[in-house]
N, C-alpha and C positions, 0 to 999 in steps of 0.2 A: 267368714266362709271357712269350711273345714279344708284340710290339706288335700282331700280327695276331689275337691271342686276346682273349677277354673276361675281365673280372674279375667276381667275384661279391661282393656286399656284403650285410650283414645290415640289415634294417629293424628297428632296436631298438625295444623297447617304450617307451622314454623319449624317442624321437625327437619333437621338437616338431611339432605339426600346423600346417598353413597357417592363416592368419588367416581366410580365407574357407572356408565349408563348401559353397558352390555357386556356379557361374557360369552365367548364363542369357543366351543370345543369340537374337535374333529370326531368323527364316528368311531375311529379306533381308540381314541382316548376314552370315550364314553363306554366302550366295551371293556376296556381294561379297568376302569374305575368300578364298574359293576362286578367284574370277575374278582377283583381284589376284595371288595366289600363282602362278597359271598363266601370267602374262604373260611370264615368263622362267625358263629353267632354268639360266642361266649365273651368276646371282647372287641373293642374298637380297633380298626386298622387305620393306618395313616400313610401319607406320602406327600410329596411336593409336586407342584405344577410348574412346568416350563413353557415359556412362550414370550410374548411381548405385549406391551400396551401402546396403542396408537390413538390418534384423534381422527374421527371421521369427518365428512364434509360439513357437519353441523357443529364441529368443535367439541364433540362429546368423546369421552375417554372409553375406549373399547379394549378389553383384554381378549387376546386370542391364545388359547392353550393348545399346544401341538404335541406335547409329550408329558409323561409323568415320571417321577422318580420314586420307586417303591422303597419304603423304609422299613427297617427292622425295629420292632417295638423295644424301647428301653424301660418303660414303666409298665409293669405287669398288672396294675390295677385295671380292671376290665372297662371302667368308664373314664380312663385318662389316657391321653396321648401326649408325648413330649418329643420335640425335635431338638437334637443336640446341635451345638455349633459345628461339630465335625461333620454331621450329616448335611447341614446347610452348605458348608464349604465344598463337600464332595458333589452335591447337586449343582452348585455354581460352576464347577469344573466340567461336569457333564453337559450343562447348558451351553457353555462356551464351545465345547467340541461340536455339539449339534449345530450351533450357529455357524461355525467355520465350514461344516459340511454343506449347509444349506446356503451359505453366503448371505446370511441375514442375522439380525439381532435376536438372540434367544437367551433368556435369563430366568431366574426363579421369580415367579410372579404370584405364587399362592401356595396353599396347602389344602389337603383334603383329609377327611376321616369319615368313618362309618358310624351309624346309630343303629345297631342291631336291636330289634324288638321295641324300639321307641320311635317317637315322631321325628320328622325331619327338621323341626325348628331348633335353632342353636340354643344351647344352654348358656347360663351366665358365665360359666367357665370358658365356653367357646367364644363368647363375645369379648371377654377379657383378653383371651389369648390373641384373638384377631386384632384387637386394639393395639396390643404390644407390637405386633408385626407392622401395623400401619404407621406406627411412630417412625419406623425406618423407611417405609415405602408406602405412601398413601394410596397407591394403586393395588397393593397386595389384596388378594381375594381368598375367601374360604369356600370350599365346596363340602357339602354334607350329603352322604348317601344313606338314606333310611332303608333298611332291608329286614327280611324275616318277619314281616308283618302280613299276616294272612287276611284276606277279605272274607266276607260271608260265604262266598262260593269256594273257599279253600285255595284260591289262586294267590300267588305272591304279589305283594304290592311294594314296588321299589320306586323310591322318589329321590331326585337329586335337585338340590338348590345351590345357588351362589349367594353369598352374603358378605357384607362389610359392617364394621362397627361405626356408629355415629354417636356424637355427644348429644344425648337427649334424655333428661330425667323422666322417670315414669311416675304417673299419678295413679295411685291405687283406686281412687274413687271416680276415675274417668272411664269412658266407654269406647268401644271399638265396634267395627262392623262385623267382627267374627270372634269366636272364642279362641283363645290361645292356649294350646296344650303345653304343659310344663314337662321338662326333661329331668332325668336323673333319678336313680333308684332311691336315693336317700335325700332327694332335694324337693322339698315341698314348694307349692306355688308361692307362699309368703316368703320363703327363703330365697327363691329365685328372684323375685322382684325387689326384695330388700337389698340383695347383693348388687343388682344392676343400679338401683337407686343410689347406693353408697358410692358406686363408681361413676355415676352420671353417664352411663352408657346404655345404648340400645342397639338393636340390629336392624339393618336395612337390606331387604332382598334386592338382588340385581338380576334382571332378566337373563335367562340362560338359553342359548341357541346351539343346537347340534348341527354341525356341518357334515354333509355326506361326502366325506373324503378321508383318505388314510392309506396306510400301507399294510398289506397282509403279513409281509415279512417282519415288519416292526411289531405287529401284534404277537406273532409267534415268539419273537425274541423276548418280548416283555413277559409273556406267559411263562417262559422258561425261567426268567429271572424271578418271577413271583414264586414259582415252585421252590427255587433255591433259597429264597428269603424265608419261606415257611419252614424248610428243613433246618436252616440255621437257627431260627427261633426255637424250634423243638429241641435241638441239641443244647442250646443255651439253657433252656428250662430244665432239661434232664440233668445237666451238669450242676446246676444250682441246687436241685433237689438232692443229688448225691452228696454235695458238699455239706448241706444242712443236716442230713441224716447221720 
């Protein structure tokens, strides 16, 4: 197959399942994720997810996300996002404060980033990054927001998925019930699958549920923080350009 075509792959019966059985986000978190993703179509945005993971009456692990931590980009490559140890530490402190205020457990349980102008499926870089986080916390979850993808009627198509990494080699000559689109401007389908095959990794989608609850004041405060983060990024970029010139 040429790089412009899709590969098909089989979802085998013995493919490991994600550690999580469900991810729940509040409606205000959903709004903030969408607002953050729509701030730029030129590069990916990122942030951390705050909440907790509990077991339901069936013994299944459920992640409940109640807050986000908006991060400033450190890697200016448009298709790369990196979270520093300092940002993780700051988010952990914010989660602790939130937990004390609510009198419940709140911690960093995941990360999110956007896919402007490309599909919502995780790339091999996303899967590898997710796997590294799960080595520290097997309940850690990733969210991807695909945006700036217009439909035939010119309306915007925004999609959000939750995923985790699983150990599952991919067979190129096997089949699946649907075509899988490949991500990355310079990442061909063959490169994508070869990278995952080398790592012995695959992605598993986790059902995502939006809860109709939230706080208007919290949304407003976070939108202000989002604006401040964007201004800081622009100032940083301007200073870097001045230094290089």
